[in-house]
C-alpha positions in Angstrom: 133.8 91.6 61.2 131.6 92.9 58.3 129.5 95.8 58.8 125.8 94.7 59.4 123.9 93.3 56.2 120.5 93.0 55.9 119.1 89.6 55.3 117.8 88.3 52.3 114.3 87.7 53.6 112.4 86.5 50.7 112.4 82.8 51.5 111.8 83.2 55.2 108.9 85.8 54.9 107.6 83.4 52.3 107.4 80.2 55.5 106.2 82.6 58.0 102.7 82.2 58.8 100.4 85.2 58.9 101.4 87.1 62.5 101.7 90.8 64.0 104.9 91.6 64.9 107.8 89.7 63.1 111.3 90.9 64.3 114.5 89.6 62.5 117.9 90.4 63.5 121.9 89.7 62.8 124.9 91.3 63.8 127.1 89.2 61.1 126.0 88.2 57.7 128.5 86.7 55.1 127.7 88.8 52.0 125.4 87.2 49.2 122.7 85.1 49.3 123.9 81.6 50.7 120.5 80.2 51.2 119.7 77.2 49.1 116.1 76.5 47.9 115.2 74.1 51.1 115.6 76.7 53.4 112.9 76.1 56.6 112.6 77.7 59.9 113.6 75.8 63.3 112.1 76.7 66.5 115.0 77.7 68.8 115.1 75.9 72.5 114.3 77.6 75.5 117.7 76.4 77.4 119.4 77.8 74.3 118.2 81.3 74.8 120.6 82.6 77.0 123.3 81.7 74.7 121.6 83.5 72.0 121.2 86.3 74.2 125.1 86.3 75.4 126.1 86.4 71.6 125.0 90.3 71.4 127.1 91.2 74.3 130.1 91.6 71.2 130.6 95.7 70.8 128.6 96.6 73.9 126.3 98.7 73.6 125.7 98.2 69.6 123.5 95.7 69.8 121.9 96.5 73.7 118.6 96.4 72.1 118.3 92.9 70.7 120.3 91.5 74.2 117.3 92.8 76.3 114.6 91.9 74.3 116.0 88.0 74.2 116.8 88.9 77.4 112.9 90.1 78.1 111.9 86.5 76.8 114.3 84.4 78.6 112.8 85.7 81.8 109.6 85.2 80.5 110.1 81.4 79.7 112.3 81.0 83.0 109.0 82.0 84.7 106.1 80.4 82.2 108.0 77.8 79.9 105.0 78.0 77.6 103.7 81.5 76.1 101.2 81.3 74.0 102.2 83.0 70.6 105.7 83.6 71.1 107.7 81.8 68.5 111.9 82.4 68.1 113.2 80.9 65.0 116.2 80.8 63.4 117.2 79.5 59.8 118.0 76.2 59.2 119.1 75.8 62.9 122.1 78.2 62.1 121.5 80.5 64.7 125.1 79.9 66.5 126.8 81.1 63.0 125.6 85.0 63.3 122.7 85.3 65.8 120.1 85.6 63.0 116.6 85.1 64.8 113.2 85.9 64.2 110.9 86.6 67.0 107.0 86.1 66.2 105.1 87.4 69.7 101.3 87.5 70.2 100.6 91.4 69.7 97.8 92.8 72.3 94.8 93.7 70.2 94.2 97.1 69.2 91.1 99.0 71.1 88.5 100.3 68.9 87.2 103.5 70.4 84.1 104.6 69.7 83.0 108.4 69.6 85.6 109.6 67.5 88.2 108.9 70.1 91.7 108.8 69.0 95.0 107.8 71.0 98.4 110.0 69.8 101.6 111.0 71.8 101.2 114.0 74.1 102.7 117.4 73.1 104.5 119.1 75.4 101.3 121.9 76.1 99.2 119.3 76.7 101.3 118.3 79.7 99.9 121.4 81.7 96.8 120.1 80.8 97.1 116.9 82.2 98.8 118.2 84.9 95.6 120.4 86.0 93.4 117.6 85.6 95.3 115.2 87.8 94.3 114.2 90.9 97.4 114.1 92.8 98.4 117.6 91.3 100.7 119.4 93.6 103.8 121.7 93.7 106.0 120.7 91.7 103.9 118.1 89.6 104.3 119.7 86.5 107.7 119.7 86.3 107.7 116.1 86.9 105.2 115.3 84.4 107.6 117.7 81.7 110.3 115.4 82.9 108.5 112.2 82.1 107.4 113.9 78.9 110.8 114.8 77.9 112.6 111.8 78.7 109.9 109.2 77.8 107.2 108.1 75.6 103.8 109.6 76.9 100.1 109.1 75.3 97.0 111.0 75.0 93.5 110.1 74.1 91.3 112.9 72.3 87.5 113.2 71.9 86.4 113.9 68.6 86.7 118.0 69.2 90.7 117.3 70.2 90.1 117.6 73.8 92.6 115.4 75.9 90.5 112.7 78.2 93.1 110.5 79.2 96.6 109.8 79.3 99.2 107.5 80.5 103.4 107.9 81.1 106.0 105.8 80.9 107.2 106.9 84.6 110.9 107.2 86.7 110.9 103.5 87.2 110.3 102.8 83.6 107.1 101.4 84.0 103.4 102.1 83.0 101.9 105.1 85.3 100.4 108.2 85.6 97.3 106.2 84.2 94.1 108.8 84.4 91.0 109.2 82.2 88.6 112.5 83.1 85.2 111.2 85.1 82.8 111.8 81.8 84.8 109.7 79.5 85.4 106.4 81.9 83.6 103.2 80.7 84.7 104.0 77.5 88.1 101.6 77.6 89.8 104.5 76.9 92.1 103.4 79.7 92.7 99.8 78.1 93.6 101.3 74.9 95.9 103.3 76.3 97.8 100.8 78.3 97.7 98.6 75.1 99.8 101.8 73.2 102.2 102.2 75.3 103.0 98.1 76.4 103.7 98.0 72.5 106.0 101.0 73.1 108.0 99.2 75.6 107.8 95.8 74.0 108.4 96.7 70.6 110.8 99.6 70.5 112.4 99.4 74.1 112.4 95.5 74.5 111.5 95.7 78.0 109.0 93.9 79.6 106.3 96.3 80.2 105.1 96.7 84.3 103.3 98.6 86.5 103.1 99.4 90.3 99.5 99.6 91.5 97.8 100.5 95.1 96.3 97.1 96.4 93.3 98.6 96.9 93.5 99.9 93.6 90.8 97.2 92.2 89.5 98.5 89.2 93.1 99.0 87.9 94.1 95.8 89.1 91.6 94.1 87.1 92.3 96.4 83.7 95.9 95.0 83.7 95.2 91.2 84.8 92.5 91.5 81.9 95.5 92.4 79.5 97.9 89.5 80.6 99.5 91.1 83.1 100.2 89.1 86.2 101.2 89.9 89.9 104.6 89.8 90.7 105.3 87.1 93.7 106.5 90.0 96.1 104.1 92.2 97.8 105.9 95.6 96.7 104.9 94.8 92.8 101.5 96.5 94.0 102.6 99.3 95.4 102.9 102.8 94.4 105.9 103.9 93.9 105.6 107.3 92.5 106.9 109.9 95.4 105.2 112.9 93.6 101.9 110.9 94.7 100.2 110.8 97.8 101.2 108.2 100.0 100.5 107.2 103.6 103.7 107.6 106.2 103.9 105.7 109.0 104.5 108.2 112.4 107.1 107.2 114.8 105.9 106.3 118.3 108.4 108.8 119.6 106.6 111.7 117.9 103.1 110.5 119.4 103.3 112.8 122.4 103.7 115.9 120.0 100.8 114.8 118.0 98.6 114.4 120.8 99.2 117.6 122.4 97.9 119.2 119.0 94.5 118.3 120.2 94.6 119.9 123.4 92.9 122.9 122.8 89.2 124.3 122.4 88.5 121.5 125.4 86.8 119.6 125.2 86.0 119.8 121.5 89.0 117.4 120.2 88.7 115.3 123.6 87.7 112.1 121.5 90.9 112.4 119.2 93.1 113.7 121.9 92.4 110.4 124.1 92.5 108.1 121.5 96.2 108.8 120.5 96.9 108.9 124.3 95.4 105.4 125.0 98.0 104.3 122.7 100.8 105.9 124.0 100.1 104.7 127.1 99.9 101.1 126.0 102.8 101.3 123.8 104.8 102.3 127.6 102.9 99.0 128.9 103.8 96.8 125.7 106.7 97.9 123.4 105.6 95.9 120.6 101.8 95.8 119.7 101.2 93.9 116.4 98.7 95.1 113.8 99.2 98.5 115.0 99.9 101.7 112.6 99.5 105.5 112.9 99.5 107.0 109.2 99.7 110.2 108.1 99.4 111.9 104.1 102.7 112.1 102.8 104.3 112.6 106.4 102.6 116.2 107.0 101.0 115.3 110.2 102.2 118.8 112.0 100.0 120.9 109.5 96.5 119.6 111.2 97.0 116.7 112.9 95.4 114.3 110.4 96.3 110.6 110.9 95.0 107.4 110.5 95.2 104.6 113.3 95.0 101.4 112.5 94.5 98.3 115.3 93.9 95.4 113.6 90.4 95.4 112.0 89.7 98.6 113.5 90.4 102.3 112.3 90.3 105.7 114.0 90.5 108.9 112.4 91.6 112.1 114.0 91.7 115.3 112.1 91.9 119.3 113.1 91.2 119.8 109.2 87.1 121.3 109.5 87.2 120.9 105.4 88.4 117.2 105.7 90.2 117.7 102.6 93.6 115.6 104.0 91.2 113.1 105.6 89.4 112.1 102.7 93.0 111.8 100.5 94.3 109.6 103.3 91.4 107.5 103.2 91.8 106.5 99.6 95.1 105.1 100.0 94.3 102.4 102.9 93.4 98.9 101.6 89.7 98.4 102.5 89.7 94.8 101.1 89.1 93.2 104.2 87.1 96.0 105.6 87.5 97.9 108.4 85.5 98.6 112.0 85.5 102.7 111.9 85.5 103.4 115.3 84.2 106.4 117.4 84.7 108.9 114.7 83.0 112.3 115.6 80.3 114.0 113.6 82.5 116.6 112.0 84.4 113.4 110.1 81.4 111.7 108.7 81.2 113.4 105.5 84.9 112.5 105.0 84.0 108.8 105.5 80.6 108.5 103.9 82.4 110.1 101.0 85.1 107.2 100.9 82.2 104.2 101.5 80.2 105.9 98.5 82.8 106.6 96.0 84.3 102.7 96.6 80.5 101.5 96.9 81.6 99.9 99.9 79.0 97.6 101.6 78.0 98.5 105.3 77.3 95.8 107.9 76.0 98.5 110.4 76.2 102.4 110.7 75.1 103.2 114.4 75.2 106.4 116.0 76.1 107.2 119.9 75.8 110.4 122.0 79.1 111.8 123.3 78.6 112.5 127.2 81.1 114.8 128.9 80.9 115.3 132.4 82.3 119.1 133.5 82.9 118.3 136.9 83.9 115.3 139.1 82.2 113.3 141.6 82.5 112.1 145.3 83.5 108.5 146.3 80.9 106.2 145.2 78.9 104.2 147.8 79.3 100.6 147.6 76.2 97.8 149.1 77.7 95.5 151.4 76.9 92.3 149.2 79.3 94.1 146.5 82.7 94.2 145.8 84.6 96.6 143.4 87.4 95.7 142.0 89.7 95.8 138.4 88.6 93.0 136.0 90.9 90.2 135.2 91.9 88.3 131.7 88.8 85.7 132.3 86.1 88.7 132.9 86.3 89.1 129.7 84.6 86.0 128.7 81.7 86.9 130.7 81.4 90.2 129.4 81.8 89.1 125.7 79.2 86.2 126.0 76.7 88.9 126.7 77.9 91.9 124.9 75.2 93.4 122.6 78.3 94.2 120.5 80.1 91.1 120.2 81.7 90.0 117.1 84.7 88.2 115.6 88.0 89.1 117.6 85.4 91.1 120.3 86.8 88.6 123.0 90.6 89.6 122.3 89.3 93.1 122.2 87.8 93.1 125.9 91.1 91.4 127.0 93.6 94.0 126.0 91.1 96.8 127.4 91.1 94.9 130.8 95.1 94.7 130.4 96.0 97.8 129.7 93.2 100.0 130.5 91.4 101.3 133.5 88.0 99.1 134.1 85.7 98.6 137.1 83.7 94.9 137.9 81.1 95.0 140.2 81.2 91.1 142.2 78.7 89.6 144.4 80.8 88.1 147.9 80.9 84.6 146.1 83.1 86.4 143.3 80.1 86.5 140.7 80.8 89.2 138.1 77.7 91.2 138.0 78.4 94.3 136.7 81.0 96.1 134.7 82.3 99.3 132.6 85.3 99.7 130.4 87.4 102.2 129.2 87.7 101.9 125.3 90.4 103.2 123.0 88.9 106.5 122.6 89.2 107.4 126.3 85.6 106.9 126.8 83.1 104.9 129.2 81.6 101.9 127.3 80.8 98.6 127.4 78.9 99.2 130.5 76.7 96.0 131.4 74.7 94.5 134.3 74.0 91.1 134.6 70.1 90.6 133.9 69.4 89.4 137.6 70.8 92.3 139.2 69.2 94.9 137.2 67.6 98.1 139.1 69.6 97.6 142.2 71.8 100.7 140.9 75.0 98.6 139.8 75.4 100.7 136.1 75.5 103.8 138.3 77.7 102.3 141.0 80.4 101.3 138.5 80.1 104.0 136.4 80.6 106.4 139.5 83.6 104.4 140.2 85.3 104.6 137.1 85.0 108.7 136.7 86.7 108.4 140.6 89.2 106.2 139.3 89.8 108.1 136.2 89.7 111.5 138.4 92.6 110.1 140.6 94.4 110.0 136.9 93.7 113.4 136.6 91.8 112.3 133.4 88.2 114.1 132.3 85.4 111.4 132.0 83.5 111.1 129.0 81.3 108.2 127.5 79.4 107.2 124.1 75.7 105.7 124.7 73.5 104.2 121.9 71.3 107.3 120.7 68.3 105.0 121.5 69.4 103.5 124.7 67.2 105.7 127.3 68.2 103.8 130.4 71.5 104.5 130.5 70.9 108.5 128.8 68.9 109.4 131.7 71.8 107.8 134.5 74.1 109.8 133.0 72.4 113.1 132.6 71.1 112.2 136.3 75.1 112.2 137.3 75.8 115.3 135.7 77.1 114.3 131.7 76.1 116.4 129.4 75.9 116.0 125.4 78.4 117.6 123.3 78.4 115.4 120.1 77.5 112.5 118.2 79.9 109.6 117.5 79.7 107.3 114.5 80.7 103.3 114.3 80.2 102.1 110.9 81.7 98.7 109.6 82.7 98.0 105.6 82.1 94.5 104.6 85.2 92.7 103.0 85.8 93.1 99.1 87.9 90.4 98.9 86.7 86.9 99.6 90.0 85.5 99.0 91.1 87.4 102.5 90.7 85.4 105.9 88.9 86.3 108.8 90.7 88.3 111.5 93.1 86.2 113.8 94.6 87.3 116.8 
């Protein structure tokens, strides 16, 4: 085989339309100009491209770039048989002779940056600046970025004064990653320009299909890449963060839940809500080994540091942390998928700033944001005295329908919610001699008395106090402390609890965020 020679391209280029990028290859060309005066460009059929690609296996890896570039388009055309702006020509249809092809691919239009902004490759010293400003900076991240720069291409965006204001890397997966623009330079199309620049390098110089990994709730980034023509892979894994040096949520095995719970058994009753929330799910797992849609998440698997955990139970979210600064909690909340919305349940006052920070930073709309009072009973009461015409006993699954029908907090999914509480938690119902349920009290996931209600016809007969006392006795027999959540404006219930000896120790909040993605259907059980 003769050494590669330059193609006599004068006639070919005369036939070419104006285009942004043209690649001409040959791995074997007979010396001399063999083209006649009637040469023309002939499109190669899609089904012939695998044959063309395999011609470049010869003398491997000498033609590796050409092989993978053609293979890239084979993969594209397999998924999308018609791609606008893509043409693969051969001279007179003779590509089988020596693999000579011309590929014309529509290029991404460059972004015109304003305010003197420019893009160029990062220098080694500037990687340190990028690391210092990176939201995911941590021990080892500088070495990670230095390695990405050493072995991959990186681009930076610079202000008119030369300040580094944004950057993008080719990460360890070979995809576009570590894309970041500092706050004061956002909404200037800098991220778009960086993605286009590095995509052109990946496609034009490496012959690869540009790709990226994005967290499913990172709506701005998903919108950016879709705008530039990226398509989501049918596998959900395409949209997850794969960079091991960035924060991630790690599921806590149920075998570790007891150890996690005991971290909250201090400064009693300061952490009573978090302690009993975890305890509830430990008991539930003992009763039902498989609970669908229940997850305990920690930030980077570091829950032993400060007990920070996010408990996702269907559409409900419970947050627990011993970290007074909320720094770990804020990071963990950012990693959740908020598209379907969450009912953030029974979170104590010290965690409220972290929740509100997330809601405001994501610009999430709230369905409600309500405050309840956390009442704690520092002592136990004697046996409740039951009227002759009333019987106290645990509720049944059918009673959940009665309670749900008149519950002020009734919502989509609340019936299943009450059915689970009846099945797995202590509860008390007050029944007439005819078997009619007229008053009831539940134990919520957080371990607090809640959903306490009396039928309208039986109010002002002391039945609310009766079922509360019965629940206190039941919890006492189980060796548990008693506490309750009461709406801040529910004066009658607050007065009843205070009369029984409960004391106010904190505020507990309930906040529900509305969905941000209308394509996600309502929750079903």
